N, C-alpha and C positions, 0 to 999 in steps of 0.2 A: 438448851435450843437446836434444835435438828438444824443441821446446814443445808444450803440450798444453793442455788446459781444459776437462775432465772434465765432463757434464754427466748429469743422472739425471732422467727423466720421472716425475710425482706417480701415471702410471698405470702405471709397469711395478715389477715386482715387489721391485726392488733399494731403491724411495724407503722404503720403510720400514726397513728396517734400514742403510739410511746417514744418514738422520736418527739415528735412535737410536745409533747409533757417534760422530757428533759430537758428539751432549750430553754424550758420553764423553771428550771431546777432553780435560779438566783430570785423568785419570788419566798423570800425566807419571812417569820412571824416575828419582825421587828417589832411591829406594833402589840404585839403582845406584852415586849416588856419597855416600850416606849415608857407609858406612865409610873415604872419604878426609875428610869433612867433620869429619865423629867424632873421627879423629885430629889436625887441625888445632886443632880447639873444644878439645882436651883438650892440645894444647901449649902452646895459647895462655894458656889458666887458669892453666899452671903456672907459663909461662916468660916470661909477660906481653911487654916489648918486644921482647926478644931473639928470639921465636918468629913475631912478628908480622914483623918486619924480614927474619928468614930465608925465611919464605915470599914475602913480597913477592920479596923478590930468586932464590927459586926457581922462582916460579910468573908474577911480571911480566918477570922479567930487566931487571929496576932496581934500587938501592937508594937510596932515600929519604935525601938529607943530615940529613933531620927529621921524624919523624914526625907529630906533631903541630903544626900551622903556626896560633898566633894570629893574628900579622903577617903575612894571606897578600896585601898592597900590592893589596887588588881594587880602590880606587880607581883607581890608574894602571893596572891591569888595563881598566880599562873605558876610560879615556881613551886606552888605544890602538890599541882599536878600529875598522877601520873606520866613519867615521859611519852607513852604511848598519845594520852589524849591531847597534853600540851601541842605536842609536834604534829597532831590533827589538825588543831586549834591554830596552831602558827603558819602550817601549809593553804587552808581554808583564808586567812586574813591575807595572805599574799599575793594568793590569787585573785583573790574578791578585788581586792584592791588593784591587783595588775589591769583587769579586764575593764574596772568603772575610770580607769587613769586613761584607756585607753579611746571611753567611751566619750568620755571630758572630748577628746581632741574636736569630736564631732559635733559639737554643740555651742560651738563658740558664734560671736555677733559677725556683724558685718556694717559695712558701708560705704556707699557708694554718692557720685555727685554729677550731674546732666540738669543743662540748662539752668545753671545758680542756683538749684536745690542740692543740698547734701542729707540722704537720708540716712538713719544707723541704727540699727538694731544692737542695742545694748544688752548683755548677760552678766544679772550678777545674783550670789547665793545669799539665800534668805540670812537671818541674822543666827537665827536661834530654832532649833528642829527640836519634838520628842520623837521619839521613837517607841513603839510596847513590844514584848517580845514578852508571849505566853508562857503561864506558867501552872497549870493549872493538870492538867492528866501528866506532862511530862516537861521536861527541864528544855529551853532550848536556847542555848548559847551561841545555833548558829543564827539564832533570827537575829542574835545583839550586831553579828558580823555582818550578816545581810542588809541590815537596814542603818544602823550606824556608819560601817566604812563607805557607800555611797555618798552621805550627807559631808560629812570630811572629806572626801576627796570632791565633792564642789565646791569644798572653802567655806561652810557652815562654821562659823567658829564655835558656838556654844551648840553640843548635842547632849539632850536630857535622856535618860532611859528610862522609860516607868515597864515595871516589872513585879510581878508581886511573888517572884520567890527568887531572890537573891543568894542561890547556890556559888559557890567557889568558881563552879564553870561558868556562872554566868558575870561575874566580878573579872574575871582573866580575859574572858571576850568581849568585857567593855575597857579594859585594858589596852590590847590589841587592838580596838577598832576605832581609839580616839575617844572616847566617851568622857566628857568633860563632866558629868554628874549623873548620878541614880536617885532616882523617885523611887522608894523602897513602898509602893503601892502599886494596887492591880484593880484593873476595874472598870467601872463607868469613874468612881471617882477620881482614879488618876489619870483618864483625862481630861475631866473636869479642872482639876488641878492645873493640866500643861493648856488648857484652852485659858480658861481665865486668869493663870495667875492666885496666889494666895500670898500668908508672909512672907514663908521663907522659899515657895518653887515661883519662877520669873515663869510669864507667859509665854508661850513660844508662836513663832510664825505660820509651825506646819505640823502638823502629828502624823506616822506614820507606821504603817507596821501590823501584821494581824493579830485577832483576837475573839473572843467570845460573843457570845448573843449581844449582851450588854455591851461590851466594847462596841462594840460593829454599830449600835445603834448609839450610842453616846457619840461616834467618829460622824455619825451622821446629820446628829442633832448641833453639834458646834460648830458645823462649816458653813462659812460664814465671818464666825469671829474669826477662827484659823482655817488653812487649807488642810486638807487630806488628801492622803494618796490614793485609796481607793475603798468598797466596803467588803471585805473580807466574810466569805463564807467558807461552810466544808471543805476539806481538799479533794481535790479527785485527781482521775487518771483515766485517759483512754489508751487503750493499748490498741493496736492496727496489726493485725496477726495474718499471715497467710500461710499456705501448706509448709513452706521452709520453717515457720515458727517452732520453738523448741518450749514443748506444753508448762513443763518444769519453770523458766524462766519467765514466761511470761505470769505464770503463777504468782511466783514473787514480785514480779514489779505490781502485781494489781491489790499482794496482801502489804505494798510499801506502803502503800496510802489508806485502806485500808484499817489499819492500824494506827492511824493517828486519834480517829474519831468514830463515834456509830455513826456519823450522819454523814460519814464520808462516802465519794461515789469511787465503785472499783467499775470500772465500762471495758469492753470487749468489742472491737469491730473485727470478723476474721468472714472469711466465705464458707464453713461448713461446719458442721450439727458435729461429727465427727472430732474437729479440733476444740468444741467447747467440751464434750465428753471427755477429752485426756487434761484438760484444764482445770476443769471439775473434779476430778481426782484428784489433781496434783494440791489443788487450794486444801482441800479434805488433810489430805499426809501433811502437809503445811502448817496449817491451823493446830494441828494434835501437837504440835511443839512447841510452839509458839507464846514468849509471856505473853501476849495481850491479847490473847485468843479471844477474849470474852469480846471487847472492844472489834477486835475485824471481825468476827463472825455475827456481829450484830452490824455491821457496815453492810459485807455482802449480802445479809438476810434483807437488810434493808433499801439498799442503795445499787448492789450488784447486781449488771444487766451484761448480757453477751447481744449483739446484735449481726445476727448471722445474712447476710449477702451474699449475690452471687455473680455480680464482676465486677474485675479488678477496679474502674472506676471508681465503685461506688465506695469503697477503703477511705479515700481521702476525701471525697465529697459527704459523708457520714460524720467524718471528724470537722469537717469546718461547717456545717452545719451549727455542732453541738458545743465546737468553740470550749474548749478545754483546759482547763488551767495546764497539765501535763498531758503529753502526749507522746509513748512510746511507739517506735516503730521499729516492728520484727518484720522483715521481708527481706524478700531474695535483692530486691532495688529498693532498700531504704532511702536514699537520698532524694532518687525518683516522685517518689509517694509523700515524702517529708514536703518536697519541691509544692506537691499539690494541695499543701494543706495550708486553706487559708487564714485560719483562724485558732489562734492558739496561743498560749501563755508561754509555753518554753516546750520545744520537738527534741527526742531524745531520738539520735539517730543511725539507726543501726543494732541488732539482739546484743551486743556489746558496750552498749551505752546506758548504763541502767537511773532511772530518776533517782537513785542514792546519790548518787555523781552530783547532780544538779543543786541538791540537797544542802551538799556541805562542802565540794570541794573544786568542783566545774570554775566559777568566777562571777556566772551571773547570777545576781539577787536571787534566791529563791522564794521571793515574795509575789505574787503573780495574782490579776485579778481572778475571781471565781466565778461558781455560777451564770457563763457565759460572757462575765462582761467583758472578754478580749474581743468583743466584737467592736468595743471601743478603746479599752483600755491595753495598758502595756507593763510589762512588768518592772518592776521599783528599778530605780535606776537614778545616776546624777542628773538628769532633768527633771528629775521630781523635782530636787532643790533648788532648782533657779528661776529667777525674776529673770522678766525682759520687759524693756524698757525700748519704747520710740522717739529718736531724735530729730529732728527735723529742723532745717534750717534754710532760709529761704534769701538770697539777696534783692537789692529793690528791685531791679530788673523781671528778675525773676515773679513776684508778686504782683508787678504790674502787667507782665503777659496774661497772670490765669485772674486779673480781680476780677473780668466780666463774668467767669465761669462762675466764680466761688458765689459773688452776687446773685445771679441768677437763681443757682442752688438755693443760697438763703430765702430768697424774696416765694422762691417756691413752695416753700415749706414754713414759709410765714415767719422767719424769722432777721426780723428788719436787724435788729442790733448785728448778726453777724455777719449783713454785705456791708452795715457802716463801719462794722471796725476793720475791713479792709482797705473801703474807698479814702477813714480819714488818714491815714497812711500815704497815698496817693496826691492827696492833695497839695503838698508841697514838690 
């Protein structure tokens, strides 16, 4: 494959349609896999464990000795890791927990009383959550930490991890995160087991975490049976760079996401073709020694692009329009630029803040909306695992004061019983 990293200039006629096309990158081909996924969901709903095991054997080419592991020996797995890896996992777990404990402080409910009416918003965690960690092209213990820890901080009593590759690192991360059981299965069959429950897998209230196209399609189809966080697509990064940017660092950040998946997006918005040329040369040089070169190169060829603008304000405007999962700011005044980026999953402010820090040890969850979904979505957090209940309490005088308004409203909507339910209380 011949390497290329395309660019389009804001002065060209191609710029506007290119930008518009990129805003629609979240339109996936879920429909293509939905018939297969629907069959898997129906089979698991009808046949439980047997169906899950059958699909694991067929699609994952293995047969788990035990489908649900409650004693997964996480402590021993942690101690078996090389010291640098163990210390990295422990650092990550501590920082992710610290961040989400702080986040939880700002999610508490409230209560107030006025004119004889007490109103309350009560916040409580879901009882059981399923978290998914991918295991196809790579091993992702980091995703275990980034999904399970926010759930446990929220107060979720039972957290079940589904993963198609339960490595020693995954078991160690599960132990650190407080995972209560591991479902030794991946794909749509794992989502089905979590959503419907089987003989051995209890039904969960919420399913979160990234996965492949089949996992994403399954999450969309079971929404309503359970809640989900979002529909994750390919990973993506947008680097914002000005004349002060270091081309080697820019290229390194682009490759850090390109190596995830052939469908990943590595985007650059900058102010000169000269910088694009330097970044292109750095990409080629760094690709030459990258172990996952084939994946990263395919990503750059398919979805790598530089957008060249000529006004400083256009840097943040273009970033806001694209609403990208990861935004890395390599500019002379990074905080100012970051403040003007209105939509992003996570913003990495300044050239000394690599996206990789956010993937592992910074603290916020690295599970972020993709495909432009940050227009309405949020990073995975404690709030994803909390349910809110409204409590309403009227004193007799307060109901009397509002009775005529309630009854008038009800009768305007043709709901006579609503009106009488108020009036009957006032007869005495």
